[in-house]
C-alpha positions, 0 to 999 in steps of 0.5 A, a space after each residue: 740613212 736618216 738620224 732624226 733628234 728627239 725633239 726635233 732640234 736643229 744645228 746639233 752634231 751627229 757622228 755615224 759609225 758602223 760595227 764594220 767599220 774598217 777594212 777587208 783584210 783580203 784586198 785592204 778596201 773599205 768595208 762599209 762606206 758612208 757618204 759622210 759620217 759626220 753633218 748637222 741635223 736641218 731645221 727638221 731635226 735630221 740628218 740624211 746621210 748615204 751608206 754602202 753595204 759593206 763586203 759581207 751580207 748580214 746584219 750590222 749596227 750603226 752607230 749615231 753620237 748625238 752632240 747636242 747646242 750644250 756639247 752633251 753626247 747622246 749615243 744611240 744605235 740601231 740594227 741595219 740587216 744588209 742584203 747588198 745588190 745581189 743578196 748573197 756573197 756576191 755581194 763581196 765581190 761585186 762591191 770591188 768592182 766599185 771600189 777598184 774603179 773597173 770600167 765593166 761592172 758585171 750583174 749580179 746574175 752573172 756571178 756564179 758558183 760552178 763553170 766546170 769544163 770537162 777537162 778543167 776544174 771549177 777552181 783552176 777556172 775561178 782563181 790563180 791556179 793550184 798553189 805550185 802555180 808560182 809565182 802567183 798561184 793561190 795568192 788571192 781567190 776570189 771566194 771560192 764558192 763564187 766567182 766569173 768564168 764565161 761560157 766562153 772560157 771554158 770552150 776555148 780552153 777545151 778547143 785548144 786543148 783538143 787541137 794541142 793534141 789533147 795534152 794537159 793544159 795548166 792554168 796560172 790565172 781564170 778570173 780574178 776579183 778585181 782586188 785579185 788583179 789589182 795585187 799583181 804587179 805590172 797588171 793591166 788595170 781593166 783585164 779581161 781575167 775580171 770578166 771572166 774571159 781569160 787565162 793564163 796558160 802553159 803546156 803542163 809539166 813543160 813550164 819554160 819550154 818555148 817550142 811547146 810554148 809556141 805550139 799551145 799558142 797557135 792551137 789557142 789562136 787555132 781555137 778562137 783566142 785573140 788578144 794573146 800575150 806572150 811572157 816570154 818562155 812562161 805563160 801565155 795570156 788569151 781571150 775568148 
């Protein structure tokens, strides 16, 4: 964005701010980010900087405070319609991949609003399970209506359930947005949960049952799961 002082006057100081500045409370990351919010105008009387749209798509106001050579302060403002990269609420999640320096950043079209499998709901696949799934149940759903769930994840879980004898499988974690992933102690920074390819799960109603967890472990392997991690007699992590 460019601020032009009229008449063109070089060397005056420009201070920029946004109506949506601050931190997003869901993951404590910046909402609106200027490349440089302060600087002096050039010989043309302009000051140019970048501005990254925030986590919400909508209207916001950019304020420009201009201090002239006599330290008089003038304030101007301009309404800015923010469409973001994706042009919808998926921008809220896509922005986190940049802020959290995730190696693989999904394209806008990879975020969806559905992805139910026959025996696994969208809420289970697109989040961290129900609130009863401790210790991380319902800690931070990505957005509810938007998420990233690969077909391979649903297919892998369905195949695992069939090999597991059709018994119920509970998910403690499906897709995680980057901020939600970062909020789990000891988590892998570039976990495939953030790519919609991994769940953490255990036999429903039998948490802590080592024998049944063994059976589920091998069922997941037979269903093509890889990169398995077993957390003692608690949930197992699988990737598809």
